[in-house]
Backbone atoms as SQL, in Angstrom:
CREATE TABLE atoms (id INTEGER PRIMARY KEY, chain TEXT, resi INTEGER, resn TEXT, atom TEXT, x REAL, y REAL, z REAL);
INSERT INTO atoms VALUES
  (1, 'A', 1, 'MET', 'N', -188.872, 129.059, 67.125),
  (2, 'A', 1, 'MET', 'CA', -188.288, 130.019, 67.940),
  (3, 'A', 1, 'MET', 'C', -189.597, 130.804, 68.749),
  (4, 'A', 2, 'LEU', 'N', -190.171, 131.047, 67.767),
  (5, 'A', 2, 'LEU', 'CA', -191.706, 131.960, 68.378),
  (6, 'A', 2, 'LEU', 'C', -192.428, 130.691, 69.026),
  (7, 'A', 3, 'PRO', 'N', -193.020, 131.546, 70.750),
  (8, 'A', 3, 'PRO', 'CA', -194.239, 131.026, 71.207),
  (9, 'A', 3, 'PRO', 'C', -195.863, 130.086, 70.045),
  (10, 'A', 4, 'ARG', 'N', -196.105, 129.550, 70.787),
  (11, 'A', 4, 'ARG', 'CA', -197.658, 129.458, 70.102),
  (12, 'A', 4, 'ARG', 'C', -197.949, 130.667, 70.027),
  (13, 'A', 5, 'ASN', 'N', -198.334, 131.365, 70.929),
  (14, 'A', 5, 'ASN', 'CA', -199.211, 132.652, 71.257),
  (15, 'A', 5, 'ASN', 'C', -198.150, 133.852, 71.178),
  (16, 'A', 6, 'PRO', 'N', -197.826, 134.645, 69.527),
  (17, 'A', 6, 'PRO', 'CA', -196.086, 135.422, 69.642),
  (18, 'A', 6, 'PRO', 'C', -196.733, 137.023, 71.032),
  (19, 'A', 7, 'SER', 'N', -198.120, 137.249, 70.599),
  (20, 'A', 7, 'SER', 'CA', -198.376, 138.189, 71.357),
  (21, 'A', 7, 'SER', 'C', -198.122, 138.358, 73.094),
  (22, 'A', 8, 'ARG', 'N', -198.030, 136.908, 73.715),
  (23, 'A', 8, 'ARG', 'CA', -197.635, 136.999, 74.847),
  (24, 'A', 8, 'ARG', 'C', -196.458, 137.134, 75.378),
  (25, 'A', 9, 'ILE', 'N', -195.232, 137.425, 74.119),
  (26, 'A', 9, 'ILE', 'CA', -194.153, 137.499, 74.362),
  (27, 'A', 9, 'ILE', 'C', -194.152, 139.204, 74.889),
  (28, 'A', 10, 'PHE', 'N', -194.658, 139.837, 74.304),
  (29, 'A', 10, 'PHE', 'CA', -194.487, 141.444, 74.480),
  (30, 'A', 10, 'PHE', 'C', -195.418, 141.693, 75.592),
  (31, 'A', 11, 'ARG', 'N', -196.313, 141.008, 76.639),
  (32, 'A', 11, 'ARG', 'CA', -197.085, 141.509, 77.667),
  (33, 'A', 11, 'ARG', 'C', -195.990, 141.970, 78.725),
  (34, 'A', 12, 'SER', 'N', -194.650, 141.645, 78.790),
  (35, 'A', 12, 'SER', 'CA', -193.853, 141.885, 79.815),
  (36, 'A', 12, 'SER', 'C', -192.669, 142.458, 78.912),
  (37, 'A', 13, 'ARG', 'N', -192.227, 143.663, 79.224),
  (38, 'A', 13, 'ARG', 'CA', -190.709, 143.896, 79.145),
  (39, 'A', 13, 'ARG', 'C', -189.462, 142.979, 79.095),
  (40, 'A', 14, 'TRP', 'N', -189.777, 142.314, 80.382),
  (41, 'A', 14, 'TRP', 'CA', -188.651, 141.655, 80.739),
  (42, 'A', 14, 'TRP', 'C', -188.960, 140.185, 79.481),
  (43, 'A', 15, 'ARG', 'N', -189.974, 139.450, 79.612),
  (44, 'A', 15, 'ARG', 'CA', -189.682, 138.317, 78.737),
  (45, 'A', 15, 'ARG', 'C', -189.538, 138.490, 77.410),
  (46, 'A', 16, 'ALA', 'N', -189.712, 139.975, 76.994),
  (47, 'A', 16, 'ALA', 'CA', -189.337, 140.526, 75.556),
  (48, 'A', 16, 'ALA', 'C', -187.958, 140.529, 75.683),
  (49, 'A', 17, 'LEU', 'N', -187.070, 141.258, 76.482),
  (50, 'A', 17, 'LEU', 'CA', -185.342, 141.545, 76.345),
  (51, 'A', 17, 'LEU', 'C', -185.194, 139.901, 76.848),
  (52, 'A', 18, 'TRP', 'N', -185.651, 139.112, 77.356),
  (53, 'A', 18, 'TRP', 'CA', -185.256, 137.355, 77.470),
  (54, 'A', 18, 'TRP', 'C', -185.509, 136.992, 76.222),
  (55, 'A', 19, 'TRP', 'N', -186.215, 136.948, 75.599),
  (56, 'A', 19, 'TRP', 'CA', -186.844, 136.401, 74.165),
  (57, 'A', 19, 'TRP', 'C', -185.481, 136.926, 73.162),
  (58, 'A', 20, 'ALA', 'N', -185.229, 138.569, 72.698),
  (59, 'A', 20, 'ALA', 'CA', -184.408, 138.688, 72.317),
  (60, 'A', 20, 'ALA', 'C', -183.242, 138.308, 72.316),
  (61, 'A', 21, 'GLY', 'N', -182.780, 138.271, 73.933),
  (62, 'A', 21, 'GLY', 'CA', -181.366, 137.421, 74.242),
  (63, 'A', 21, 'GLY', 'C', -181.525, 136.598, 73.732),
  (64, 'A', 22, 'GLY', 'N', -182.022, 135.240, 73.569),
  (65, 'A', 22, 'GLY', 'CA', -182.275, 134.099, 73.235),
  (66, 'A', 22, 'GLY', 'C', -181.982, 134.075, 71.842),
  (67, 'A', 23, 'VAL', 'N', -182.992, 134.925, 71.457),
  (68, 'A', 23, 'VAL', 'CA', -182.678, 135.308, 69.591),
  (69, 'A', 23, 'VAL', 'C', -181.122, 135.378, 69.389),
  (70, 'A', 24, 'CYS', 'N', -180.805, 136.474, 70.004),
  (71, 'A', 24, 'CYS', 'CA', -179.039, 136.680, 69.885),
  (72, 'A', 24, 'CYS', 'C', -178.263, 135.646, 70.159),
  (73, 'A', 25, 'VAL', 'N', -178.229, 135.124, 70.827),
  (74, 'A', 25, 'VAL', 'CA', -177.663, 133.832, 71.504),
  (75, 'A', 25, 'VAL', 'C', -177.959, 132.689, 70.462),
  (76, 'A', 26, 'SER', 'N', -178.994, 132.346, 70.269),
  (77, 'A', 26, 'SER', 'CA', -179.035, 131.429, 69.309),
  (78, 'A', 26, 'SER', 'C', -178.223, 131.340, 67.866),
  (79, 'A', 27, 'ALA', 'N', -178.330, 132.972, 67.440),
  (80, 'A', 27, 'ALA', 'CA', -177.437, 133.525, 66.117),
  (81, 'A', 27, 'ALA', 'C', -176.137, 133.161, 66.295),
  (82, 'A', 28, 'VAL', 'N', -175.571, 133.791, 67.697),
  (83, 'A', 28, 'VAL', 'CA', -174.154, 133.355, 67.542),
  (84, 'A', 28, 'VAL', 'C', -173.939, 132.194, 67.749),
  (85, 'A', 29, 'LEU', 'N', -175.193, 131.460, 68.215),
  (86, 'A', 29, 'LEU', 'CA', -174.553, 129.443, 68.304),
  (87, 'A', 29, 'LEU', 'C', -173.946, 128.770, 67.231),
  (88, 'A', 30, 'PHE', 'N', -175.269, 129.280, 66.259),
  (89, 'A', 30, 'PHE', 'CA', -175.658, 129.001, 64.852),
  (90, 'A', 30, 'PHE', 'C', -174.274, 129.303, 63.712),
  (91, 'A', 31, 'VAL', 'N', -174.393, 130.810, 63.663),
  (92, 'A', 31, 'VAL', 'CA', -172.708, 131.585, 63.055),
  (93, 'A', 31, 'VAL', 'C', -171.717, 131.076, 63.758),
  (94, 'A', 32, 'GLY', 'N', -171.710, 131.552, 64.862),
  (95, 'A', 32, 'GLY', 'CA', -170.078, 131.909, 65.528),
  (96, 'A', 32, 'GLY', 'C', -169.749, 133.008, 65.088),
  (97, 'A', 33, 'PHE', 'N', -168.882, 133.622, 66.224),
  (98, 'A', 33, 'PHE', 'CA', -167.690, 134.690, 66.439),
  (99, 'A', 33, 'PHE', 'C', -166.945, 134.929, 64.934),
  (100, 'A', 34, 'GLY', 'N', -166.365, 133.499, 64.772),
  (101, 'A', 34, 'GLY', 'CA', -165.163, 134.019, 63.483),
  (102, 'A', 34, 'GLY', 'C', -164.049, 133.711, 64.182),
  (103, 'A', 35, 'SER', 'N', -163.256, 134.344, 63.390),
  (104, 'A', 35, 'SER', 'CA', -161.522, 134.405, 64.084),
  (105, 'A', 35, 'SER', 'C', -161.493, 135.916, 64.015),
  (106, 'A', 36, 'HIS', 'N', -160.554, 136.113, 64.466),
  (107, 'A', 36, 'HIS', 'CA', -160.274, 137.476, 64.443),
  (108, 'A', 36, 'HIS', 'C', -159.211, 137.672, 63.460),
  (109, 'A', 37, 'GLU', 'N', -158.245, 136.870, 62.615),
  (110, 'A', 37, 'GLU', 'CA', -157.457, 136.757, 62.043),
  (111, 'A', 37, 'GLU', 'C', -158.208, 136.864, 60.615),
  (112, 'A', 38, 'ALA', 'N', -159.418, 136.352, 60.397),
  (113, 'A', 38, 'ALA', 'CA', -159.790, 136.263, 59.183),
  (114, 'A', 38, 'ALA', 'C', -160.591, 137.805, 58.702),
  (115, 'A', 39, 'GLY', 'N', -161.034, 138.590, 59.732),
  (116, 'A', 39, 'GLY', 'CA', -161.418, 140.015, 59.428),
  (117, 'A', 39, 'GLY', 'C', -160.083, 140.949, 59.096),
  (118, 'A', 40, 'ARG', 'N', -159.071, 140.738, 59.442),
  (119, 'A', 40, 'ARG', 'CA', -158.157, 141.463, 59.143),
  (120, 'A', 40, 'ARG', 'C', -157.209, 140.837, 57.662),
  (121, 'A', 41, 'ALA', 'N', -157.041, 139.953, 57.573),
  (122, 'A', 41, 'ALA', 'CA', -156.519, 139.177, 56.610),
  (123, 'A', 41, 'ALA', 'C', -157.484, 139.836, 54.958),
  (124, 'A', 42, 'VAL', 'N', -156.689, 139.813, 53.881),
  (125, 'A', 42, 'VAL', 'CA', -157.564, 140.130, 53.258),
  (126, 'A', 42, 'VAL', 'C', -157.107, 138.734, 51.815),
  (127, 'A', 43, 'ALA', 'N', -159.080, 138.569, 51.819),
  (128, 'A', 43, 'ALA', 'CA', -158.871, 136.938, 51.326),
  (129, 'A', 43, 'ALA', 'C', -158.237, 137.212, 49.770),
  (130, 'A', 44, 'ALA', 'N', -157.874, 135.865, 49.623),
  (131, 'A', 44, 'ALA', 'CA', -157.121, 135.716, 47.908),
  (132, 'A', 44, 'ALA', 'C', -158.374, 135.583, 47.109),
  (133, 'A', 45, 'GLN', 'N', -158.008, 136.310, 45.815),
  (134, 'A', 45, 'GLN', 'CA', -159.427, 136.502, 44.591),
  (135, 'A', 45, 'GLN', 'C', -159.152, 135.289, 43.894),
  (136, 'A', 46, 'THR', 'N', -160.106, 134.964, 43.870),
  (137, 'A', 46, 'THR', 'CA', -160.034, 133.688, 42.873),
  (138, 'A', 46, 'THR', 'C', -161.046, 133.562, 41.850),
  (139, 'A', 47, 'ASP', 'N', -160.919, 132.998, 40.710),
  (140, 'A', 47, 'ASP', 'CA', -162.121, 132.888, 39.653),
  (141, 'A', 47, 'ASP', 'C', -162.857, 131.590, 39.624),
  (142, 'A', 48, 'VAL', 'N', -163.826, 131.139, 38.444),
  (143, 'A', 48, 'VAL', 'CA', -164.217, 130.281, 38.878),
  (144, 'A', 48, 'VAL', 'C', -163.899, 128.984, 38.511),
  (145, 'A', 49, 'LEU', 'N', -162.687, 129.120, 38.154),
  (146, 'A', 49, 'LEU', 'CA', -162.145, 128.098, 37.809),
  (147, 'A', 49, 'LEU', 'C', -160.954, 127.606, 39.409),
  (148, 'A', 50, 'GLY', 'N', -161.041, 128.512, 40.033),
  (149, 'A', 50, 'GLY', 'CA', -159.985, 128.451, 41.054),
  (150, 'A', 50, 'GLY', 'C', -158.527, 128.986, 40.750),
  (151, 'A', 51, 'GLY', 'N', -158.728, 129.522, 40.089),
  (152, 'A', 51, 'GLY', 'CA', -157.510, 130.433, 39.437),
  (153, 'A', 51, 'GLY', 'C', -157.160, 131.685, 40.361),
  (154, 'A', 52, 'GLN', 'N', -155.838, 132.294, 40.617),
  (155, 'A', 52, 'GLN', 'CA', -155.639, 133.522, 41.527),
  (156, 'A', 52, 'GLN', 'C', -156.273, 134.398, 40.476),
  (157, 'A', 53, 'VAL', 'N', -156.858, 135.563, 41.103),
  (158, 'A', 53, 'VAL', 'CA', -157.169, 136.799, 39.996),
  (159, 'A', 53, 'VAL', 'C', -156.027, 138.142, 40.560),
  (160, 'A', 54, 'ASP', 'N', -155.726, 138.798, 39.827),
  (161, 'A', 54, 'ASP', 'CA', -154.736, 140.043, 39.799),
  (162, 'A', 54, 'ASP', 'C', -155.353, 141.010, 39.240),
  (163, 'A', 55, 'ASP', 'N', -154.497, 142.285, 39.785),
  (164, 'A', 55, 'ASP', 'CA', -155.038, 143.672, 39.139),
  (165, 'A', 55, 'ASP', 'C', -155.413, 143.430, 37.657),
  (166, 'A', 56, 'LYS', 'N', -154.546, 142.769, 36.653),
  (167, 'A', 56, 'LYS', 'CA', -154.163, 142.893, 35.311),
  (168, 'A', 56, 'LYS', 'C', -155.785, 142.259, 34.627),
  (169, 'A', 57, 'ASP', 'N', -155.842, 140.794, 35.419),
  (170, 'A', 57, 'ASP', 'CA', -157.381, 140.514, 35.679),
  (171, 'A', 57, 'ASP', 'C', -158.208, 141.343, 35.437),
  (172, 'A', 58, 'LEU', 'N', -158.399, 141.908, 36.457),
  (173, 'A', 58, 'LEU', 'CA', -159.871, 143.333, 36.749),
  (174, 'A', 58, 'LEU', 'C', -159.596, 144.338, 35.694),
  (175, 'A', 59, 'GLN', 'N', -158.582, 144.697, 35.684),
  (176, 'A', 59, 'GLN', 'CA', -158.609, 145.739, 34.239),
  (177, 'A', 59, 'GLN', 'C', -158.823, 145.182, 32.968),
  (178, 'A', 60, 'GLU', 'N', -158.944, 144.277, 32.847),
  (179, 'A', 60, 'GLU', 'CA', -159.234, 143.793, 31.401),
  (180, 'A', 60, 'GLU', 'C', -160.649, 143.490, 31.379),
  (181, 'A', 61, 'LEU', 'N', -161.043, 143.022, 32.880),
  (182, 'A', 61, 'LEU', 'CA', -162.562, 143.046, 33.062),
  (183, 'A', 61, 'LEU', 'C', -163.437, 144.278, 32.715),
  (184, 'A', 62, 'MET', 'N', -162.844, 145.174, 33.414),
  (185, 'A', 62, 'MET', 'CA', -163.634, 146.878, 33.575),
  (186, 'A', 62, 'MET', 'C', -163.054, 147.126, 32.156),
  (187, 'A', 63, 'LYS', 'N', -162.348, 146.721, 31.267),
  (188, 'A', 63, 'LYS', 'CA', -162.189, 147.180, 29.983),
  (189, 'A', 63, 'LYS', 'C', -163.504, 146.580, 28.955),
  (190, 'A', 64, 'VAL', 'N', -163.966, 145.102, 29.081),
  (191, 'A', 64, 'VAL', 'CA', -164.672, 144.592, 28.834),
  (192, 'A', 64, 'VAL', 'C', -165.952, 144.985, 28.857),
  (193, 'A', 65, 'LEU', 'N', -166.638, 145.852, 30.180),
  (194, 'A', 65, 'LEU', 'CA', -167.238, 145.981, 30.696),
  (195, 'A', 65, 'LEU', 'C', -167.978, 147.252, 30.390),
  (196, 'A', 66, 'ASN', 'N', -166.890, 148.260, 30.454),
  (197, 'A', 66, 'ASN', 'CA', -167.089, 149.564, 29.671),
  (198, 'A', 66, 'ASN', 'C', -166.944, 149.727, 28.107),
  (199, 'A', 67, 'ALA', 'N', -167.104, 148.537, 27.292),
  (200, 'A', 67, 'ALA', 'CA', -166.826, 148.509, 25.939),
  (201, 'A', 67, 'ALA', 'C', -168.389, 148.270, 25.649),
  (202, 'A', 68, 'GLY', 'N', -168.944, 147.512, 26.271),
  (203, 'A', 68, 'GLY', 'CA', -170.354, 147.237, 26.187),
  (204, 'A', 68, 'GLY', 'C', -171.536, 147.680, 26.556);
């Protein structure tokens, strides 16, 4: 993404802005916008084996961590 001579980017403010815009557009194209639903919904917590984690499990974990 960087040109061969990076100091040439910032000789002009407009070139710097175009370059920064290209970086931003590349990031959006690579990562994507995501869904609006995913940000609002609370993700279900699972453990390493894929089982659901509930408040009881978290309380037991806190007891173990505080005991040590």
